[in-house]
N, C-alpha and C positions, 0 to 999 in steps of 0.2 A: 925241345926240352929248355926250361929256364936254367940260369946259371948254376942253381943251389940244387938241381935236381930233384926237387920236391914235387915239380908240377910238371905234367906233361903236356906236350903241344901235339895237335894233329892238324896239318895243312893240307886240305882235300881238295883239288882243283876239278871241278867236275866241266871238262873238255868234251862239248858235244860234237864240235865241228870235225868231221871225217878229216879235215886236212892239216889238224895239228901236227906239229913238228914231232920227229921221234924222240928225241931228249927229253921233250916234256912228258911222255906217257913213260918213259925209263924213270926220271926223276918221281913220278906219282907212285909208281910201283915200290921205288925205294922208299918213299915217305911211308906207305901203306904196312910195308913189312916192319918198318921200325915201331911203328905205333901197334901192331899185332904182337908184336915182341914184348911191350910196355904194357899192354892191357890184359893180353891172352885173350880177348873175346871178339875181335874182329875178323872179319872171313878173309878169303885169298884176295890177293891184290888184282884177281882178274875181274872181280865184283865191281860194280859202279861206284864212284864215289859218293852218290847220294846215298846208297845204303849205310855207308859210313856215317854220315851225317845223321842220318835217322837213328843209328845206335847210340851214336854221342848224345844225342839230345835227352836220353834218358837219364842223365846222370842231373844232378841238381844245380850244379854251379857251370854253367857253360857261358862262356864270352863269345858273341856271334860278330864277326867282321866280314865286311863285304868288299871286294875289288873289282876291277874290271880285268878282263884276261885278253890278250891280244890274239889274234887270228888273221887266217887272210882276208876273211869278210867283214870284221868287226874292228871297230878302231881301239886302240889302246893309246888313251889320251897321254901316255908318258913318251909315245914314239910317233904318232901322228897327230899333230896340232897345228894352228893357225901360224904357230911361231915355234917351228921346233927347235927343242933345245932350250928353250927358254921358258923361265917357271911362269912367266905369264901366259905364254902359249898352252901351257899344260893347264893351269886353272880356268881358262876360257874353256878348253875342250872338256872339262870335266864339267864345267857349269853349264855347257849344252846338254851334255848326257842327263844331270840331274834337272835341269830344266824342261827337257821333254818328257821326263818320267812325272815329274810334278804335274805336267798339263796333261798326261795320262792320266793321273790320278783325278784331277778337277772332273775330267770328262767320263770317267768310269771307262777307260779304256784300257786295254790289254797291252802289258810292254813287251811282248814278242813280236817285235818288228825289228826290222834292220837297224843297226846301231852305228853304221861307219859315219865318219863325219859329213860326207855329202848327203848318206841318207836321212841322217837326222834335220839337217837343214831342209830337204825337200819334204820330210814327213812334218815339220812345223808350217812350211809354205802351203801344204795341201791340205792341212786343218785350220788353217788362218781364215778368219771371217769373209775375206772378198771371195775365196774360193769355194768355200762352203756356200756362200750366197750365189756364187754362179750354177754351182751342181743343182740347189734347190730352182733357181729360176728356170734354168733347163726342164727340170722336171716338170715344174708348174705349166710351161709352155706346150710342152708335150701333150699333157692331160686337156689342156683347154683347146686343143686343135679339134676335138670332136665338136665343139659347137660351130666352128666355122668351116668343116669340111663338108664336101657333098654328102647328103643333103643338109645345107646349113639351117642353122635355128635363127638367123637372124630376119626375122620376121615379126612382125607387131601380135601376131595371133596365130595358133597352130591349128585353128578351127577352119578345115578345107572350106567351108561355107563362104568365108570371107574373100577368098580369093587372094589373099595378099602375096605378094612376090617376094620370094626369097633373095636375099641378097649373098651372090654366090661369088666365092673368091675367083681368081684367074687360074687356070691350067698351070699347076706346078709352084704356086705359091705357098699353100700350105705344105706341100712334099718339101720345098726350100728349108722353109723354118724347121721341119722336122729333122731334116738331115743334118742341119746346123747343131741343133740340140742333141742329137744322137751322136755327134762325133764328140761334144763336150762330155757326154755320159762316157763314151768308150775312152775317152783319155783319162777320166776319172778313174775308170776300172783298170786300165793298165798301171797307172802309179799305184793305185792300192794292191795289185797284184806283186808287182816289184817290191812295195814296203813291208809286206805281210807274208809274202812266200818264203819259208827257211828251205835250204838246203839240207839242214841237218834232219828235219823231219822224216818220219819213217812212213807218215801217212800220205796218200795220193794228194794231188791239189784238189780233187773235187773234196775231199772230206776235211782237208784244210780250210778250204774257203768256199763252202758250198752257195753261198750267195753271189758270190764272185763268178762262180762257173755259171748259175743261173742267168747272171746278168750278161756274160758273154752269149750265151744261147739266144736270149731275148733280142739283143741288139743284132746277131747275125739274121735272125728271122725278119727283125724291122728293116735292115737294110734289103732284104731281098725283097720283101712286101712294098717296099717304095718303089724298088725298079719296077716292080709288076705294074703299080699304079701308074707310073711316069708311061709305060708302054702302053698299056690297053686304056687309060684314062678313068677317072674315077665314075663316069656314067656307064662304063662295061663292067668294070669291076668294083662292084660296090661293098663286097663283103669285107676286105681289108683286114684280114685276121690280126695283123699288128695291132690293132686298137684293143684287142682283149689283152694284149701282154702289156700295155703302157703303166697300169697300176704297181707294176713289179719295180719300177725305177722308184716309187713313192715309198715301197716298203724297205727297198735296199738301203736307201740313204737316210732312213729314220732307225734308230737303234730302239728306242722304246715301243716303236710300232713291230718291230720284229720280236721283241720280247714277249708283248701281247699276242702277237700272232702263235708264237711257240706255246704260250700259256692256253690259247685257246685250241691248239692242235692235241695237246696233253689231255683236254678236258672232253675230248670228241668222244672217247670210249663211255664215260658217264653219261654224257648227252645222247649217245645211240642206244643206251639200256632204256632210257626212259621213253625216246621215240619207239623203241620196240613195243614197250608197255601200250603206249598212246597209239600204235598201229593195232595192237590186239582188241584194245578197247572199240576203237573204230569198227575193225572186222565184226566183232560180237553184236553190237548195235545194228550194223548195217544189214546183217542177216537176219537179225530178230526182228528189225523194222520192217524188211520185206514179208517176212511170213506174218508179223502182226496186221500189215495193211494190203492184204490180196487185192485183187483186181475184182475176186468174187465177193457178195456180199449177202447178207441174209437181211431179207425184207419181209415183215409180216409171216416171219416162220419160214421164208421160202429162200431156197439159195437161187441167186440170180448172177450172173457173169456179163460183165460189160454193162452192166446198169448205171445210168449217171448218178444215180443216188449215191452218195458219200464215196464217190470215185476220185474226187479231187485230190485228197492225199497221194494216192497211188499215181495219178496221172502226173502230178508236177514235181512230187519229191522222192518217190520211190519206184519208178516205173523201171528202171534197169539197175544193175548192180553199181554201175560207174555214176548213176544219177543220185541212188540212195546213198553212196560214199560221198560223194561232192555235197550234197545237202548237210551231211552230218559235219563234215569239216569245217564248213562255213559255220554252221550252228555252234562248233568249238569257240569260236570268236564272236558269238551272239549277234552276229550281223544279221543274219536272218531270223532272230527270236523277237516275236511269237508267231512270225508268219507263217512258219514250217510245220507248227502243230495246230494252228487254227482250223483247218478242214476236219481233222478228226475230233479236236476238242469240242468243236461245236455239236459234233454227234454224240459222244460220250464224254463226260469229264474225267473218267479214268484214263483215256489216254495221255493225258498231261503228264502222267506219272511217269510214263517213257522218256520223255523229253527233258523232264526235270531231273530224273536220275542220270542220264545221259549227261547233262550238263554239271551236275553235281560231281561226279567222278572226274571227266574229262577237263572241263574249265576250271572248277575251283579246286581239285585234288591233283590232277596230274601236272597242271601248268605249274602250279605253287610249288610242288615237288620239285618241277624241273628247278624252278629259280634257286631253291634251297642246295640243290646239287650243283649248279653253275656255281652259286656265289661260294660255297665251301670248297670245291676241287679247284675252281679259278682263282681263288684266293690262295691255297696252298701252292699252286705252281707259279703264282706271281709273286709271291713271297719268295718261293725259293730264287726266282730270277732277279729278285731285288738282294738277295743274300749273295748270288753269285756276282753282280755289280759290286756290292760292297766290298768283296773278298778280292776283286780287281783293284779297287782302289787301296785297301790296306797294302797290296804287294806293290804297288806302284808308289805308294809313299815309302814305304822301305827302300825300295829300289833308288829312290830320289836321295835320301837322307844319306845311305851309305857311300852313293856315288859322290855326293858333296862332301861327306866326312873325309874323303881322301886329301881334300885340299889341306886342312888341317893335320892329318896325319903326317903328310910329307914335312910339314914344318916341326912336327914334333919329334920326327926320327923314327927309324924303325923299330925301337925299342918301346915305343908307345902302345898300350892295349886299350886305352880309352878312345871312344869314338862320339865325335859331337860336331856340330856343324856350328859356325860362327853367324851371330845376328846379322852381319854386315854381308854374309854370303847369300843368306836366306832374302834378304832385304832386296838384292840386286837381282835375284832368280825372280823374285816375286814383280819386279816391276817390268821385266823382258817376258813373264808369261801370259799368255792369251788367255786372259778371264775378263769378267765384266769389272768396269770401276767400283761397284759396291762390294764384289768379291776382295778386290785389290785393298781396298780403303779399309775391310774389316781386318786383314790379315796385318796391314801395316799398322794398325791402331794395337793390335796384340802386340807386334814387337816392340812397340813403344812403351806399353808396358812392362814387356821384360826387360827394357832397356832402363827404365825408372827404378826396378828393383835391383840394378846392378848386376843383372844376367846379361852376359858377354856371349857366351854359347849355349847352345841348345842341345841337351841329349836326346837320345831316339823316342822317349816317353813325350818331352815336351814338344818336341817336332811336330809328331802324330796328334798331340792335343790342339798343337797351332792351326792345323787343317781339319780338325774334327767339323766345324760348322761353316765349312767352305761355301755349303748349299745355302746358308742363310744370305738375306739380304736386308742390310741396313735400311731402315726407313729414314725417309729426309728428315733431317733434324732443324732445318731452316726457320720452320714456324716458330718452333719456342725460342730460335735466337734473335727474331725481330721483335722491337718492342712496340707499345702501343705509343702513340704521341701523347707529349705531355703538355696540356693546356694552362695557362694562367688565368683565364676567366673563368669565375666561379659557374657561370651558365654552362660553358662547354663542359665542365668538369661534372657537372649535375647531369648534363644528357649523356656524357660518356659513362658514367656511372650506370645509367637507366639502359643504355643501349647494350654494355656488355654483362647485363644481368640476365641472367637465364629464363627468365619470365618474360623479357621482351622477345625472345626467340620464339616463346611458347604460344604469344599473342600473335606472332606472324605466323605460326603454324596453324594456329586457330583460325585466321582470315582465308589462308589459302584453302584449308578445309570448307570453309563456308563459301567461298567463291565456286568451288568446285561443286558442292551441293546444291546451289542455287542455279546453276548453269544445267545439272543434270536435270534437277525437276522440272525447270523451264523448258527444255529441249523434250523431257519424257512426256510432258503432259500436252503441251501445245505443238507437237511436232507437227500435226497434220493442218495445222493452221496456214493462213499466207504466211509467206516468208518475211513480209515487211512488218507483220505485228510482232512475230517472235523476234526478229534482230532486233527491233527497236528497243523492247525490255532488256534483251541482252546488252543490248549497246550502251544502255543508262548504267546497268550494272558494273559493265568492264570499265567504263569510264571511272568509276567510283573505286574500283580495287586497283586500278592501275596507277592512279594518283597514290594510294597508299604505299604500294609496291615501289613508286619512286621515292618518296619520301623514306621508307624502310633503307634502301639501299644507300641514300645518300647521307643519313646519320650514321650508318655503319662503316662508311668510308671515313666520314671525318672522325668517327670514335677509334676505329682500329687503324687508320694510315696504312702504311705498307703490309701490314699484318694480314688486311682484307684481301690482298692479291696472292698470298701464300697459302689461302685455306680455301681448298678445293671446294666446301659447301658454300662458301661464300660467293666463289667463281661462277659456279654453277647457277646459284640463284640470281646473280648480277646478271648473266649473260640472258637467262629467260627473260628477266625484268625488261632488260635493254629491249630485246626482240619483240615484247609486248607492247613496249612504249611505242618503237618505230612503227608498227602494224598499226595501232590506233590512230598515230598522227598520220600516216599514209591514206588510211580510210577518212579521216577527217578532214584532209587536203581534197581529197577526190571527191568525195560525196557529201560532205558537210554533217550537218545534224540530222537531215531527212535519211531514211531507209530506202527512201526512192531513188534508183539510180538514175543518172542523166540519161537522156537520150541517146549520146553518143560518148562512148568512153574508149579510153585505149590504156592499156594498163592492167592491174589487176582487179578483180571483179568484185564487186560487194560480197556476193557469196564465198570467194576465197578469202577475203578478209575476216569473213566471221568464223570459217572454219580454222584457219590459222590462228587465230585469237584463242579458240576454244582448245584447239590441240596443245598452245602452250600454258593455258591454265592447267590442262590435265599433267603437261610435264612439269610444271611447277610445284603440282603435289607431290611429287617425289621427294621433296628436301624434307619431309617429316620422316622419313626412314631412318637416317642416322640420330635421330632424336628420340627414337625408341631402341633401348639397348638389347632386347631380346631380337627385333625384327633386324637391327644393324647387325648383329652376331649372324644371324641366320644368312643374310644377304651376304655379308664378308666371306662366310665358310663355302656359299654357293658360288661366288666369283673364283674363288681358288680354286674349287672343284673343276670348275670350266677351262681356267687356264692349264689344270693339270690333267685333264682327259683330252689332249692333242692326240694320244695315240690310238683311243676309241674312234675319235673323228676320222682319223687316217684309215679304220676299218669299214666305216660306214662309206668313206669315199670310195674304197676299193669294191666294195660288194656293189654299191649303185653303179658304178663305171661300168663293170663287168655286165653284169646285169641288163643295163642300158642297151649295151652295144649287142649283146644275144638279143635283146627284143627288138632293136632294129632289122638283125640281120633275117629274124624269123617273122616279124609282123609288118614290115614297114608297107603302107599302103593296103594292109589288109581289111581294114573296115573303111569305106568311104561313103558319105551320104548322098542320097540319089540325087541324080541330076535335077536342079532347079529347086530342091528345097531351100525356101526360105531361112533367112537367120533368126533366130529369135522369133520363132512364132507366137503369136498371141493367143494362149490357151483362156485366158480369162473371157475373150470375147465369144460368147455361146449365141450370139442373135445371128451368126454369118455363117455360110456353110465353108467347112474347114475346107483349105486347099489340099489337092492330091498330095499324099506323102507327107503330110503335117503331122506332129508329134499327137495329135489326138486319134491318128489312125492305128497307132501302135498299141501294145498292150501296156499298161501301167506298170511301172517299175523296170522297165527293160532300159537297154543302152540308147535305144533309138529316142523313146518316149522321153527319157531325161536328158535328151541333148547332150549326150558325153561325145560329143564329135571330136571335141577339142582334145580328149583324151586319147591319144593315139600313139605310135612309135614310128611317125614319119620323119622325126628329126631328133637329136639327142635331148634337146632341153626338154620337148614334148614327153620322151621316154622317162624321164627322172621324175616328172609330175606323175606320170601313171604309176611308177614304183612307189611313190609316198602314198599314193590313194589306196594302194594295195596294202601297204605296211600298215596304213590306219586302220584297216580292214573294215570299215563303214562302207557298205555297199560294194565290197569286192566280189560277192557272188554275181553281180551285174557284169563284171569285165568276165567272170569265168565262162557266162552263159553265152556272152556275146562273141566273144574267141573261139569257143566251140561250135558255134552255128554259122561263123563266117571264114573260118579255116581249118580245125581240127578238133576234135575230142582230145588229141593228145596233146594239145596246147595247154591243156590244165595242167600238166606235168610243169610247166615253166612257173606258172603263177603259184602252185602249191609250194614249189621248190623255193621261191621268192619269201614266200609267206613264212616257211619254217625258217629260213636263214635271217630273214632280217626281223620279223615279228617275233619268232618263238626263241632263237638262240641270240641274238644280238639284242634285243631289247631285254632278256634276262642278264646277259653279261651286262648290260649299260646298268642295271638295278643294281648287280653285285660291286660293279666300279663305283658306284654313288653310295652305297651303304659302306663299303671298304674306307673310301677317301673323307667321307662326312665323318665317320666316327674316328678315323685319325685326327683330321682336323679339328673336330670339337674335342678330342681330347687334349691335342696338342695346344688348341687355343688358349687355354688357362697357364699352360707353361711357359709359352714364349713372351717376352719381354715385348713392350710396347715399341721398342726402335727397332726390333730385328723380327724379319717373316723369313719363312721356309719358300724353297723355290722351285724344287724339283719333287718327281713321285719318289725319289729314293728317301729323300728326307722325312716323307710323311711316314714312312716304313721303318724309320732309324732304330726307334725303341723297341721293335718287334726283332730288331735282327742281331744276332749273338757275334761277339769278337772272333775272329780266326784265331787258332792258336799259331804260335810262332813256328812250331814245325811245319805245319801247313805252308806258311809264308816261305819258307827256308826252302821248301820242297820244289815250290811254282817258280821261286829264284833261280835254283839250280837249273830249270829248263831252259834259262836263257842263255845263248851261248857267248854273250859278252858278261856274264855276271858268275863269279864262283864265291865259295864259301869258306873262310877260314874259321874254324872252329877251336878254339882254346879253352881246356879246362882247366878251371882255375881251383 
């Protein structure tokens, strides 16, 4: 209580540690009894102090203060410090704690980790850039090993007909690299386990750290599997199941990827309901189709069985239940449309209604319904995840403020109730914090503005506002600070005025567009003519345009001076122009004016010169994009979306990696070309007799006739290409038929599962993310200034998130063993 007796004071210390000394518990009970007598509303002293906090928050006037509590596991900066017993040592320990909490806020991390002096230093070291980079490199190397392990992907082609020899690594080489990377990841997991595990939590280790628990299990399986590989050899032990679990390390060490996976997991029930509806749709039309296209047909009023008349539909697409089902699954993707309906449609036009109704319901209704459900549900779960991240930031900022506020509280004395942080303290912590230079510069500029307004100390609201835009990145203002040269010559002043006028740039864009159009027309019309004739005309045109590009860039450099080199558009244009000039000079020096190459030449060929020049002309055409504002805006938003979709890229990597490994285990060397089959057989030469087993001997549209021999699961890189071909779903029915014939009908489960996960779920998820990010970026683009840009996904959702209440923040802070709440009723 205050000296006047008109105000009641309640000091509630939330000791979560089971080793807290006995006299501290007795003191808390006495305080609770005093408060209960004065207010008449508090429960017994045996209840938790956090319940007292919740009760007192119902009052309108509450002053909230936080301090650090001593325990055997956590630091009390007043007793344990770099220089114990000195004010400087106390301040340094308090600053370290506030610094760590501030870094937690910047990275959206939880504050529930060990807070001893040693643990805080280890925590900062573990989250420093070199350590994070080392863990990421180890994860990257482990994932990349699949390209170099037996069977190696290091060959020019995956087509077995070419007979390229694979470059195999020595025995134990890839295993040695893998063991080294696994040791790094094991050390990382052990440190995380030490820093985040709380002795005071009633939860089991698995419930506290499910990802860490999974990480230890995967590491154990990986070490055991490596030992088996070293003992048996990769030629004998080819399955190597540890490869299936490698993507786990990628997910474990990527926070946003874990959030996205969790949101996907929560969306699975809704996805499963739509897939169930799709299954019923397929079953109904499969059975209906088998009844509609029976083996018996009516011809001239007489029923016949087994007649070849109009039996193609039944024989190829509805012969058995699984054949009919797979035909309709492929039809859902339109990969076999209209092939699947042509036999029956050629007999009776009304048969087309069956296939049209099937596609209308399945392809255009159910699939779009799935997109809508994934967008709506995933957006809700993802937004909830972003809200949780934002809540962690608010909690960490509050912890950082009240930790650093203790420095001023000590100077003001025990009677002070006001809590604030000096600008000097914030500046010192900001300089030491692990953040990007852009973030640090943005905060220091805001602190400078406060200082100019004669503000020496920051209260809680000012402190939180200071770090509100920590996710923003200040765009470089160097370009605006560089001045154009000042010329004394009237002629140069006139040239400078012309070059800097917007019409000069428009003329340059028109010339580039004209160059591209002429090149396109020349190649499109005369592409089949002799190369010398086409190149001669292109050569003359390119000389004219290159001369203009040279003059344009020289004039820009003279007119803009140093400012030219700070403009990205000018630099891009200049680099392309220099490359064009160099290639033209090389061509002129080596071949002269003639399009006919010399009899003997070393170096770049004439055709290579022509192709490089034309490619550079096309690249130079991209300079027109920034000059059209709508196009520039869409392009800018698209690039920002690509930068923000790293989590989706991680999901794609995981599913591709796992399915590629499974495909290699199941289908390695499953399809091999016949012995002696020539490569790239000439199908256009019909005057000669085809060689045995040539593609003309196979049925049209089959795996063999299309010469898909390079699409196989014989190595990791080839498996990725096959998965991509199936995900695109063009001709993916060819793979289903080929592996059914060569392996087993059960192999279709693998390809259908891949199609469902990649093309149905992930592509719809990608569309949902694109829509969400595009809308957020498009709406936020008008609100952002020209000098600030958002850099994280959380910042895109910021305006859709609500501020957490102070009550929730206090409750979360009370869960931390080294933070307690002093609530003073005013």
